[in-house]
Steps between C-alpha positions, in 0.01 A plus 500: 500500500502461874256308716322691775221433746156568354377838621138394470504193729830569685640162403210285617376426147136501598224689676206396712165617370201607712391142569847371588584330171852548370550646154827539311643848464431632151822699490748217563267213400551335837881492508544778756784646293523684168763608251589870499641620170748784441214748454357412843203300371394191692411191300384157619759224480388255230439152645736343247785708650448387862762224474758753379440741789410248773814555708453876501130466587586265788756747636254789476230297673737398781585868551129595509427228756792617719357854487172360635685330786524143368816330620459152358275334750160526657472702819299373792194718572661663806801597285287684245497874550138531388389275789684689777255615766244232411428161657703330227789740561606317817726195505288230668812307599668776699243771581391488862756236600773572749 
């Protein structure tokens, strides 16, 4: 069996409900990843097997975070693409200074 990202939660392992509370994904039971067997069926990874697959899960999670733009450190607000064009999207230490 191979380990793949959960199609239901896209690797997050949880969902936010209508009132903002987090609930674990039913498909992967909160792991964010599932086993895929030879027939193409996805199965949750049993908790007692986490230690055996921890290195692979860590590598998959690092890859997922890189896809989202994470590079190993926090970005300052003016470095975050989502804040470009807003008040927080300007570097207060250099903007407007000659």
